[in-house]
KEDREN-381945 format. One record per atom (N, C-alpha, C): y, z, x; atom name; residue in one letter. Coordinates in steps of 0.001 Angstrom, whole numbers. Each point is the difference from the previous one (the first is absolute). Layout:
BEGIN
Y/Z/X/CA/A
...
//
This chain:
BEGIN
111796/105548/-70263/N/M
156/-1437/247/CA/M
-72/-749/-1318/C/M
1101/-462/-488/N/S
30/-599/-1325/CA/S
-739/-1283/-101/C/S
-176/-684/1137/N/N
-690/-1282/-49/CA/N
-1510/111/258/C/N
-482/1237/68/N/A
-1451/182/216/CA/A
-786/-284/-1238/C/A
-1155/-633/184/N/E
-900/-317/-1141/CA/E
-1417/312/393/C/E
-793/330/-990/N/H
-1439/233/211/CA/H
-685/-1361/-38/C/H
-762/-308/1010/N/L
-604/-1326/103/CA/L
-1012/-287/-1122/C/L
-597/1068/-529/N/T
-968/-224/-1124/CA/T
738/-421/-1261/C/T
1196/539/-218/N/N
790/-488/-1136/CA/N
332/-1469/152/C/N
290/-422/1229/N/I
306/-1419/271/CA/I
-1228/-837/-303/C/I
-1189/509/406/N/M
-1267/-730/-269/CA/M
-142/-272/-1501/C/M
186/1015/-825/N/V
-141/-166/-1448/CA/V
1053/-961/-548/C/V
1226/105/519/N/E
1072/-893/-422/CA/E
-388/-1447/281/C/E
-601/-290/1160/N/R
-353/-1376/343/CA/R
-1219/-446/-810/C/R
-894/898/-366/N/F
-1092/-402/-875/CA/F
523/-455/-1345/C/F
910/778/-559/N/I
578/-351/-1328/CA/I
706/-1338/112/C/I
759/-220/1029/N/S
707/-1252/162/CA/S
-946/-1182/133/C/S
-1110/214/724/N/A
-984/-1068/205/CA/A
-600/-434/-1346/C/A
-395/974/-808/N/V
-621/-313/-1310/CA/V
1021/-683/-894/C/V
1232/484/22/N/E
1062/-623/-812/CA/E
232/-1459/408/C/E
-290/-282/1248/N/N
191/-1376/504/CA/N
-1272/-794/-18/C/N
-1018/462/-739/N/G
-1189/-810/-259/CA/G
-1188/215/906/C/G
98/968/906/N/V
-1133/282/882/CA/V
-1077/823/-782/C/V
-1233/-447/113/N/D
-1092/706/-725/CA/D
-481/1164/835/C/D
826/993/108/N/L
-221/1173/885/CA/L
-606/1166/-777/C/L
-1051/620/589/N/V
-644/1132/-623/CA/V
-112/1159/1011/C/V
690/1098/-216/N/P
-167/1187/853/CA/P
-1289/736/-313/C/P
-675/495/1023/N/V
-1199/799/-162/CA/V
255/1356/665/C/V
-243/1077/-743/N/V
230/1330/537/CA/V
-1280/831/-126/C/V
-87/1056/814/N/A
-1157/870/12/CA/A
450/1372/-438/C/A
344/139/-1286/N/D
539/1231/-519/CA/D
1300/380/758/C/D
720/-1039/478/N/S
1130/239/831/CA/S
1305/-555/-606/C/S
101/148/-1331/N/T
1186/-517/-683/CA/T
1275/743/445/C/T
-126/1324/247/N/S
1198/731/476/CA/S
328/-320/1417/C/S
-1001/-96/865/N/T
206/-380/1410/CA/T
677/-1356/89/C/T
-454/-921/-866/N/A
543/-1346/2/CA/A
1340/-124/-760/C/A
394/1048/-637/N/K
1261/-7/-814/CA/K
34/-1208/-951/C/K
-1172/-293/-569/N/I
-212/-1238/-725/CA/I
421/26/-1489/C/I
535/1142/-466/N/A
359/139/-1416/CA/A
907/-1104/-510/C/A
1034/-428/708/N/P
862/-1085/-493/CA/P
-752/-1283/-212/C/P
-1028/-302/840/N/F
-787/-1196/-158/CA/F
-869/104/-1274/C/F
-598/1188/-193/N/I
-861/201/-1162/CA/I
849/-144/-1281/C/I
1208/516/17/N/K
866/-140/-1161/CA/K
345/-1454/-309/C/K
229/-766/1070/N/A
355/-1406/-207/CA/A
-1225/-854/-331/C/A
-1134/307/614/N/F
-1217/-794/-190/CA/F
-1202/927/-189/C/F
-126/630/-1159/N/P
-1025/1020/-224/CA/P
-1461/-523/133/C/P
-210/-1274/-128/N/D
-1374/-524/56/CA/D
-358/-567/1374/C/D
820/182/993/N/R
-212/-657/1291/CA/R
-523/945/1076/C/R
-32/1269/-251/N/L
-442/958/1047/CA/L
-1506/303/-139/C/L
-716/24/1127/N/V
-1386/419/5/CA/V
-110/1325/798/C/V
-522/1034/-697/N/N
-167/1282/666/CA/N
-1493/286/44/C/N
-541/43/1224/N/V
-1455/152/174/CA/V
-405/1477/157/C/V
983/887/-45/N/G
-321/1434/261/CA/G
-103/262/1480/C/G
-431/1223/347/N/I
-69/354/1425/CA/I
-1218/-633/589/C/I
133/-1291/334/N/A
-1124/-796/502/CA/A
568/-1155/824/C/A
386/321/1226/N/E
710/-967/814/CA/E
-822/-1257/346/C/E
-1338/193/154/N/Q
-834/-1191/244/CA/Q
35/-925/-1192/C/Q
-18/569/-1197/N/T
98/-814/-1210/CA/T
1378/-634/-107/C/T
1021/700/408/N/L
1354/-535/-16/CA/L
51/-1314/774/C/L
-533/11/1194/N/V
73/-1207/868/CA/V
-913/-1103/-515/C/V
-1204/386/-434/N/G
-923/-1011/-543/CA/G
569/-646/-1279/C/G
627/821/-838/N/C
620/-525/-1235/CA/C
1111/-960/353/C/C
814/361/957/N/A
1108/-861/404/CA/A
-484/-1348/563/C/A
-1087/65/764/N/A
-577/-1226/530/CA/A
-477/-887/-1140/C/A
-682/589/-1016/N/G
-448/-755/-1163/CA/G
1142/-621/-767/C/G
1081/754/-180/N/L
1158/-522/-718/CA/L
592/-1196/778/C/L
40/122/1322/N/A
518/-1100/838/CA/A
-849/-1278/-95/C/A
-1351/236/-3/N/L
-915/-1154/-147/CA/L
153/-638/-1374/C/L
458/784/-958/N/G
255/-536/-1340/CA/G
1384/-638/-165/C/G
736/-75/1078/N/G
1280/-706/-35/CA/G
1240/901/-74/C/G
-200/1295/-60/N/K
1136/944/-95/CA/K
560/277/1397/C/K
1256/438/51/N/V
532/592/1216/CA/V
-214/1507/-154/C/V
-1040/507/701/N/A
-389/1416/-131/CA/A
732/855/1043/C/A
575/1099/-433/N/V
698/894/898/CA/V
-565/1401/-171/C/V
-465/614/1096/N/T
-493/1380/-107/CA/T
1105/967/384/C/T
59/1102/-719/N/C
1083/976/156/CA/C
-568/1399/37/C/C
-255/521/1206/N/N
-472/1382/115/CA/N
299/505/1391/C/N
-245/1279/241/N/A
346/628/1243/CA/A
-757/-646/1189/C/A
729/-266/1043/N/A
-532/-684/1156/CA/A
-1259/668/590/C/A
-20/1327/122/N/P
-1199/615/604/CA/P
-1283/-247/-767/C/P
128/-34/-1319/N/F
-1210/-218/-857/CA/F
-366/-1459/-110/C/F
1007/-885/-41/N/L
-269/-1417/8/CA/L
-732/-400/1284/C/L
507/428/1123/N/V
-520/-482/1303/CA/V
-1340/683/326/C/V
-124/1281/-283/N/A
-1208/736/404/CA/A
-1135/-126/-1014/C/A
283/212/-1263/N/R
-1062/48/-1009/CA/R
-493/-1394/-331/C/R
875/-1006/87/N/A
-400/-1362/-378/CA/A
-80/-931/1198/C/A
-301/580/1149/N/N
42/-768/1252/CA/N
-900/-1242/-53/C/N
-1266/207/-447/N/E
-912/-1140/-15/CA/E
413/-1042/-1000/C/E
485/442/-1154/N/Q
447/-977/-1013/CA/Q
1203/-778/455/C/Q
917/635/723/N/V
1150/-710/526/CA/V
-485/-1059/1012/C/V
-903/429/865/N/K
-534/-881/1024/CA/K
-710/-1207/-585/C/K
-868/235/-956/N/V
-866/-1065/-520/CA/V
617/-709/-1204/C/V
338/755/-1028/N/D
485/-583/-1247/CA/D
1342/-703/135/C/D
861/559/848/N/I
1346/-534/173/CA/I
139/-907/1233/C/I
-304/600/1164/N/C
273/-732/1251/CA/C
-1036/-1102/262/C/C
-1271/357/28/N/Y
-1017/-962/323/CA/Y
-31/-1144/-1025/C/Y
185/338/-1254/N/N
-27/-1029/-1048/CA/N
1371/-615/-253/C/N
1033/471/754/N/N
1327/-616/-64/CA/N
525/-85/-1426/C/N
-110/1086/-755/N/T
465/25/-1385/CA/T
1482/278/-81/C/T
610/-460/-1034/N/N
1471/53/-150/CA/N
423/1369/-571/C/N
-179/1037/821/N/V
292/1373/-377/CA/V
1093/570/908/C/V
938/700/-579/N/K
1066/669/734/CA/K
-272/1507/-32/C/K
-289/575/1115/N/L
-312/1418/132/CA/L
1246/764/399/C/L
425/932/-870/N/F
1164/840/291/CA/F
-501/1396/382/C/F
259/371/1259/N/G
-348/1309/487/CA/G
1173/944/-213/C/G
-43/791/-1069/N/L
1166/821/-349/CA/L
-64/1334/712/C/L
1198/588/161/N/N
107/1332/665/CA/N
-710/-15/1340/C/N
273/-1023/768/N/S
-701/-202/1291/CA/S
461/1011/1073/C/S
-643/-92/1166/N/G
354/930/1090/CA/G
-313/1425/-441/C/G
942/877/310/N/A
-153/1411/-383/CA/A
974/361/-1147/C/A
165/-971/-898/N/S
935/206/-1137/CA/S
-364/1196/-837/C/S
-1278/321/-93/N/Y
-447/1132/-807/CA/Y
228/1358/686/C/Y
458/-18/1238/N/G
404/1208/670/CA/G
-1049/1116/25/C/G
317/1112/-671/N/P
-838/1205/32/CA/P
-1387/-216/-585/C/P
-250/-1095/-728/N/L
-1347/-231/-550/CA/L
-1008/-348/1105/C/L
507/-227/1213/N/A
-826/-84/1208/CA/A
-856/-1246/98/C/A
-948/31/944/N/S
-671/-1204/437/CA/S
-780/-726/-1040/C/S
-480/688/-1020/N/T
-726/-705/-1078/CA/T
942/-1005/-713/C/T
1298/300/14/N/H
988/-825/-719/CA/H
900/-815/976/C/H
-225/151/1304/N/H
780/-781/938/CA/H
-687/-1333/294/C/H
787/-1035/213/N/S
-574/-1307/338/CA/S
636/-390/1334/C/S
-614/404/1076/N/I
513/-303/1335/CA/I
-877/-976/775/C/I
-901/-665/-746/N/D
-907/-984/651/CA/D
-58/-1314/-788/C/D
827/-136/-1020/N/D
-107/-1162/-889/CA/D
289/-1318/726/C/D
1058/-17/846/N/I
320/-1232/685/CA/I
-1131/-388/960/C/I
-553/1002/706/N/S
-1054/-315/945/CA/S
-1236/-549/-707/C/S
-330/549/-1167/N/I
-1117/-457/-755/CA/I
249/-1422/-520/C/I
1132/-236/-560/N/M
312/-1330/-549/CA/M
76/-1046/1126/C/M
472/390/1165/N/R
49/-970/1114/CA/R
-1408/-353/448/C/R
-985/838/-317/N/G
-1383/-304/358/CA/G
-674/-1019/-954/C/G
629/-201/-1138/N/F
-550/-931/-990/CA/F
612/-1376/176/C/F
-753/-1016/-384/N/G
510/-1361/53/CA/G
721/-368/-1258/C/G
746/-1109/-2/N/N
598/-653/-1156/CA/N
1185/720/-632/C/N
208/1265/215/N/I
1019/746/-744/CA/I
1291/93/773/C/I
1100/-267/-651/N/E
1335/157/562/CA/E
436/1489/-186/C/E
791/505/965/N/I
354/1421/4/CA/I
1502/167/159/C/I
635/754/-912/N/Y
1474/216/63/CA/Y
326/1474/-198/C/Y
1126/388/606/N/A
484/1373/-129/CA/A
1526/-16/-122/C/A
519/-99/-1235/N/P
1451/-66/-195/CA/P
701/1303/379/C/P
1244/-140/481/N/S
760/1131/507/CA/S
1208/289/-903/C/S
340/-881/-936/N/S
1216/183/-793/CA/S
-178/-629/-1376/C/S
823/361/-976/N/P
-118/-601/-1335/CA/P
94/-1510/1/C/P
969/-566/699/N/N
184/-1458/28/CA/N
-1212/-650/585/C/N
-477/496/1105/N/E
-1201/-589/643/CA/E
-1230/148/-919/C/E
-120/1152/-647/N/C
-1127/239/-888/CA/C
-71/-1006/-1124/C/C
1141/-250/-626/N/R
51/-970/-1113/CA/R
-478/-1370/466/C/R
480/-421/1153/N/Q
-344/-1331/486/CA/Q
-1475/-77/405/C/Q
-531/1042/599/N/I
-1414/-32/376/CA/I
-879/-37/-1231/C/I
333/765/-1029/N/I
-835/-1/-1220/CA/I
101/-1321/-710/C/I
1167/-565/-105/N/D
139/-1332/-619/CA/D
-816/-1058/738/C/D
68/53/1354/N/Y
-791/-912/800/CA/Y
-1499/195/-285/C/Y
-465/1253/23/N/A
-1411/293/-151/CA/A
-529/-474/-1349/C/A
774/192/-1076/N/I
-427/-413/-1340/CA/I
-195/-1499/-35/C/I
831/-747/683/N/N
-39/-1456/-31/CA/N
-928/-601/1030/C/N
-353/782/1001/N/H
-936/-459/1004/CA/H
-1437/37/-570/C/H
-777/-1014/300/N/V
-1396/-22/-441/CA/V
-882/540/1108/C/V
-579/1165/-244/N/G
-884/629/1011/CA/G
239/1461/59/C/G
-863/734/730/N/P
103/1459/79/CA/P
1193/466/768/C/P
632/1050/-503/N/V
1179/617/677/CA/V
-140/1535/-132/C/V
302/688/1081/N/Y
122/1459/-34/CA/Y
1443/388/270/C/Y
610/795/-871/N/I
1371/430/175/CA/I
-12/1544/70/C/I
521/519/1086/N/R
45/1443/251/CA/R
1357/526/-496/C/R
-47/769/-1087/N/L
1214/512/-595/CA/L
153/1500/271/C/L
1169/391/447/N/D
302/1400/279/CA/D
139/747/-1300/C/D
-198/1341/89/N/G
40/813/-1206/CA/G
1296/731/-267/C/G
1043/-349/759/N/K
1303/644/-162/CA/K
1062/-1069/-236/C/K
1151/440/-524/N/E
1110/-913/-111/CA/E
482/-396/1406/C/E
321/-1308/110/N/L
516/-484/1291/CA/L
1352/-680/-240/C/L
964/259/869/N/P
1321/-636/-145/CA/P
-38/-1451/530/C/P
1012/-746/-352/N/E
101/-1402/413/CA/E
500/-78/1463/C/E
-623/-827/807/N/I
474/-260/1354/CA/I
317/-1478/207/C/I
-325/-814/-972/N/H
262/-1433/108/CA/H
1180/-419/-881/C/H
677/-1041/462/N/T
1092/-559/-788/CA/T
-590/-878/-1118/C/T
837/-348/-949/N/S
-437/-755/-1161/CA/S
-493/-1415/390/C/S
393/-497/1133/N/D
-419/-1362/437/CA/D
-1233/34/856/C/D
-636/1188/161/N/Y
-1255/66/777/CA/Y
-1085/-822/-636/C/Y
-712/-794/793/N/K
-1088/-816/-498/CA/K
-1318/349/697/C/K
-921/537/-790/N/F
-1326/311/549/CA/F
-804/-1306/106/C/F
-733/-125/1089/N/E
-948/-1137/192/CA/E
-1297/573/559/C/E
-1127/-413/-528/N/P
-1299/472/539/CA/P
-82/-292/1518/C/P
-354/1012/755/N/G
-122/-165/1448/CA/G
1240/278/788/C/G
1167/-42/-663/N/K
1284/116/723/CA/K
260/1394/479/C/K
499/96/1238/N/I
460/1262/580/CA/I
1444/243/-417/C/I
313/1227/-400/N/D
1324/340/-476/CA/D
734/825/1056/C/D
825/-651/815/N/V
753/661/1012/CA/V
1273/573/-601/C/V
70/1291/-129/N/L
1139/664/-662/CA/L
1208/152/942/C/L
-312/81/1290/N/K
1087/286/956/CA/K
-516/-368/1405/C/K
902/-521/816/N/R
-379/-318/1399/CA/R
713/918/952/C/R
-756/571/913/N/G
566/929/942/CA/G
-395/-331/1433/C/G
-167/1033/814/N/N
-216/-209/1428/CA/N
-1456/223/419/C/N
-294/1104/676/N/N
-1297/153/672/CA/N
-1116/576/-860/C/N
312/495/-1181/N/V
-1038/643/-817/CA/V
-60/-698/-1348/C/V
-1237/-287/-466/N/A
-223/-603/-1317/CA/A
-810/982/-851/C/A
499/220/-1186/N/L
-726/861/-995/CA/L
-568/-926/-1074/C/L
-1293/142/-256/N/V
-680/-854/-968/CA/V
-659/869/-1054/C/V
195/-347/-1276/N/A
-556/830/-1076/CA/A
-411/-844/-1199/C/A
-724/601/-900/N/M
-378/-662/-1275/CA/M
196/960/-1141/C/M
276/-514/-1189/N/G
76/854/-1186/CA/G
1050/1062/106/C/G
-282/1199/-471/N/S
1024/1055/-99/CA/S
493/476/1370/C/S
-807/-166/1075/N/T
445/472/1303/CA/T
1092/-879/591/C/T
247/-1131/-614/N/V
1160/-811/441/CA/V
1289/804/-124/C/V
32/865/-1015/N/H
1198/832/-198/CA/H
155/1034/1094/C/H
-1095/443/582/N/E
83/934/1132/CA/E
637/-702/1223/C/E
-417/-1240/272/N/I
586/-678/1173/CA/I
1449/-395/-246/C/I
347/-302/-1250/N/V
1402/-317/-303/CA/V
852/1243/264/C/V
-445/1142/-501/N/T
765/1246/216/CA/T
36/339/1481/C/T
-1102/-173/686/N/A
-53/288/1447/CA/A
999/-891/745/C/A
80/-1269/-371/N/S
906/-900/722/CA/S
1456/416/-206/C/S
332/499/-1173/N/E
1362/476/-243/CA/E
317/1217/866/C/E
-954/898/125/N/L
192/1183/814/CA/L
75/-393/1493/C/L
-801/-930/430/N/L
15/-452/1368/CA/L
1302/-718/340/C/L
522/-779/-941/N/A
1274/-719/222/CA/A
1102/991/304/C/A
-42/1168/-640/N/E
1023/1040/259/CA/E
-77/466/1435/C/E
-1153/-187/654/N/N
-177/373/1397/CA/N
113/-1214/937/C/N
475/-1096/-548/N/G
188/-1187/844/CA/G
-1241/-766/290/C/G
-1079/258/-755/N/I
-1286/-682/215/CA/I
-238/-979/-1176/C/I
-119/-1256/289/N/H
-142/-1013/-1047/CA/H
-1388/-610/69/C/H
-796/201/-1034/N/V
-1386/-450/-13/CA/V
-184/-1202/-899/C/V
-1091/-726/216/N/T
-428/-1085/-885/CA/T
-839/624/-1112/C/T
262/-399/-1237/N/L
-756/474/-1160/CA/L
-748/-1155/-617/C/L
-1317/162/-157/N/I
-854/-1022/-555/CA/I
-813/546/-1169/C/I
136/-594/-1150/N/N
-788/294/-1174/CA/N
-1100/-1023/-117/C/N
-1256/466/-166/N/V
-1131/-936/-177/CA/V
-584/200/-1383/C/V
552/-710/-994/N/P
-556/127/-1373/CA/P
-1267/-800/-215/C/P
-211/-1012/860/N/S
-1114/-904/-174/CA/S
-1006/228/1149/C/S
-1038/765/-305/N/I
-1008/371/1014/CA/I
-975/-1186/226/C/I
-389/-611/-1086/N/R
-777/-1262/8/CA/R
435/-857/-1162/C/R
507/-1188/248/N/P
247/-635/1281/CA/P
1112/673/780/C/P
-27/-178/1306/N/C
1099/509/849/CA/C
287/-1028/1071/C/C
1263/-343/90/N/D
445/-946/1024/CA/D
75/770/1335/C/D
-1131/60/693/N/T
-52/816/1226/CA/T
813/-609/1126/C/T
238/-1290/-35/N/T
894/-600/987/CA/T
1417/507/-165/C/T
475/34/-1258/N/A
1328/522/-261/CA/A
73/1484/293/C/A
-1085/721/-277/N/L
-20/1448/312/CA/L
147/230/1483/C/L
-772/-763/779/N/F
162/141/1474/CA/F
1374/-402/482/C/F
538/-1033/-544/N/D
1367/-429/388/CA/D
1004/1127/-246/C/D
-223/750/-1084/N/A
901/1118/-310/CA/A
-168/1194/925/C/A
-1189/67/599/N/L
-343/1160/840/CA/L
189/-245/1497/C/L
-58/-1261/432/N/K
-201/-282/1425/CA/K
1169/400/897/C/K
1203/185/-580/N/Q
1113/461/826/CA/Q
22/1501/213/C/Q
-839/711/-749/N/A
-20/1460/102/CA/A
-868/497/1120/C/A
395/1107/610/N/S
-847/670/999/CA/S
-963/954/-690/C/S
419/546/-1155/N/H
-803/944/-729/CA/H
-56/-379/-1485/C/H
-1174/77/-565/N/V
-169/-251/-1457/CA/V
-644/1231/-616/C/V
553/415/-1138/N/I
-539/1151/-751/CA/I
-335/-468/-1407/C/I
-1254/172/-422/N/T
-378/-325/-1399/CA/T
-53/1259/-799/C/T
402/-98/-1248/N/V
66/1172/-909/CA/V
-673/-354/-1311/C/V
-949/804/-416/N/E
-723/-303/-1246/CA/E
-558/1291/-607/C/E
-8/74/-1334/N/E
-702/1110/-662/CA/E
-1421/-437/-248/C/E
-753/-69/1085/N/H
-1340/-576/46/CA/H
-589/499/1308/C/H
-1300/12/102/N/N
-610/288/1281/CA/N
504/-985/1058/C/N
246/440/1232/N/I
510/-907/1019/CA/I
-991/-1063/384/C/I
-1262/144/-425/N/N
-1002/-1033/255/CA/N
-183/-914/-1179/C/N
21/-1295/206/N/G
-312/-994/-989/CA/G
1146/-448/-848/C/G
1139/638/77/N/G
1151/-374/-815/CA/G
1023/-765/766/C/G
1274/321/-210/N/L
1095/-712/643/CA/L
-21/195/1520/C/L
-272/1202/453/N/G
-49/264/1442/CA/G
-1029/-843/702/C/G
-1129/-165/-642/N/S
-1064/-830/604/CA/S
405/-1472/-16/C/S
639/-445/-1074/N/L
449/-1382/-80/CA/L
980/-310/1151/C/L
956/885/180/N/V
980/-200/1090/CA/V
-664/50/1363/C/V
-940/936/178/N/A
-721/125/1257/CA/A
-773/-1301/298/C/A
-615/-545/-996/N/E
-742/-1273/181/CA/E
929/-1113/446/C/E
1169/-97/-647/N/V
974/-1058/321/CA/V
463/128/1436/C/V
326/1217/446/N/I
491/228/1355/CA/I
-1100/-304/1020/C/I
-1206/508/-285/N/A
-1133/-210/934/CA/A
-374/-1475/131/C/A
-37/-689/-1143/N/E
-409/-1394/36/CA/E
1023/-868/727/C/E
1239/427/74/N/Q
1023/-712/722/CA/Q
28/440/1489/C/Q
-748/1045/304/N/G
21/490/1394/CA/G
1325/556/436/C/G
762/553/-966/N/A
1354/459/270/CA/A
6/1409/569/C/A
956/232/928/N/A
148/1298/642/CA/A
1005/820/-811/C/A
-403/400/-1188/N/I
875/801/-898/CA/I
-720/1242/-345/C/I
642/1150/184/N/S
-671/1278/-371/CA/S
39/167/-1498/C/S
-1050/566/-527/N/L
-153/166/-1461/CA/L
-377/1441/-326/C/L
716/543/-989/N/K
-296/1340/-513/CA/K
-234/-177/-1505/C/K
-1182/386/-480/N/R
-308/-83/-1430/CA/R
192/1345/-666/C/R
871/51/-981/N/L
255/1239/-728/CA/L
-614/-140/-1419/C/L
-606/1079/-473/N/G
-624/7/-1323/CA/G
-956/1154/-34/C/G
-1065/-124/-808/N/I
-1005/1032/-38/CA/I
-879/-172/1236/C/I
-179/1028/825/N/P
-667/-174/1304/CA/P
-1466/-386/-121/C/P
-492/-573/1084/N/D
-1394/-378/119/CA/D
-912/1206/-318/C/D
-1017/-234/-841/N/A
-952/1027/-382/CA/A
608/1146/-781/C/A
1177/-245/-595/N/G
652/1079/-742/CA/G
207/-349/-1452/C/G
484/946/-758/N/Y
388/-190/-1411/CA/Y
1448/390/-184/C/Y
592/-541/-1037/N/A
1389/364/-271/CA/A
92/1447/-468/C/A
1030/684/448/N/L
243/1378/-386/CA/L
145/95/-1522/C/L
-606/981/-594/N/A
136/223/-1450/CA/A
1324/688/-281/C/A
1068/-792/-145/N/A
1327/552/-172/CA/A
878/-1075/-596/C/A
1250/380/-372/N/D
915/-1009/-509/CA/D
305/-965/1147/C/D
507/-1161/-348/N/R
172/-1086/955/CA/R
869/377/1190/C/R
1106/626/-233/N/K
900/354/1081/CA/K
-666/885/1029/C/K
-676/1021/-435/N/A
-693/875/902/CA/A
-1158/-670/709/C/A
-732/-874/-742/N/M
-1147/-693/578/CA/M
442/-937/1124/C/M
1055/-760/-257/N/R
463/-950/1016/CA/R
562/716/1213/C/R
669/1094/-188/N/K
495/762/1120/CA/K
-1159/569/816/C/K
-1029/503/-703/N/H
-1145/602/666/CA/H
-703/-1007/877/C/H
-118/-1251/-500/N/H
-716/-1030/759/CA/H
942/-796/902/C/H
1268/321/2/N/G
932/-615/952/CA/G
473/-1396/-330/C/G
61/-353/-1307/N/F
556/-1318/-280/CA/F
1100/11/-1100/C/F
716/1130/-87/N/D
1202/25/-763/CA/D
1127/-517/879/C/D
1179/-233/-622/N/A
1119/-651/752/CA/A
379/779/1243/C/A
95/1342/-99/N/Q
450/775/1143/CA/Q
-1021/-46/1124/C/Q
-1291/25/-326/N/S
-1033/-103/1033/CA/S
95/-1355/709/C/S
261/-1040/-768/N/I
170/-1344/593/CA/I
1181/0/958/C/I
1114/579/-455/N/V
1196/87/847/CA/V
-308/718/1299/C/V
-665/1123/-61/N/N
-349/778/1203/CA/N
-876/-802/974/C/N
-963/-781/-587/N/L
-878/-814/838/CA/L
796/-1097/695/C/L
841/-648/-760/N/V
812/-1117/569/CA/V
876/507/1118/C/V
666/1113/-206/N/I
872/582/1028/CA/I
-796/294/1265/C/I
-1206/565/-153/N/D
-846/262/1169/CA/D
-384/-1287/732/C/D
-303/-1026/-765/N/L
-368/-1265/622/CA/L
1153/-652/734/C/L
1163/81/-611/N/V
1198/-622/598/CA/V
356/748/1312/C/V
-120/1328/-24/N/K
286/773/1185/CA/K
-979/-336/1143/C/K
//
């Protein structure tokens, strides 16, 4: 896919652009310069990077201090270590104190594949949703990613951005406009709605193409903005469906599936819901992404099989 881009490269590109345009931005890493692909930024601005070493709690505390000093602080390290090792600092130093820090969770979900559960981040959205004050985003394409990062840098307040660890192709046209809270309806269909966030949006897009070949036309909904989220618009996009399927590279509890379940339940709607992702009380399979998603039943073909069964 020639139009595929790694979202972390886009992150660094937007950092460089921000500084060039006068933003007092300072990246903070935890011995994660390679994970953050930050070398181009260091080359352009060698005195602007803070590396605290393998000390994620210090990473977050340092970023909070930089923000209190007037900087736009951005943390760049692997999502599992940011969320797990610095949990209290994120909760208190960033969220409770409402500091102007942008937290980038890199290589999220099961991006690390065979490195297994120590390196998988399948609970980050659920944890961040439990904190106050922080906005939460999960871009699904290069165009969307650029706009989310530009918004976050200019927004005053805490933001968490979940970035996938693989190249993702473009699914949006050049005129696509991201807005915080906005639901992105990619396609409108009949009785089944597929809802996804981040990289799994590509699974539902592929599934819809395969289903169309069988005469089944589904609604596709991308939710890049977890908080804020226009839940009224989300329900409006779902309410004509008899069946809703959520797809996420995250535990089915606390993430997108839970968000959609809450929206349907609070509206008292008679819509069946199936949540696909890492199962309750389980861990992601230690394998490459394709095998892992097939194993847990949320690759494109598994989605197709489920939809056909529901339609029948």
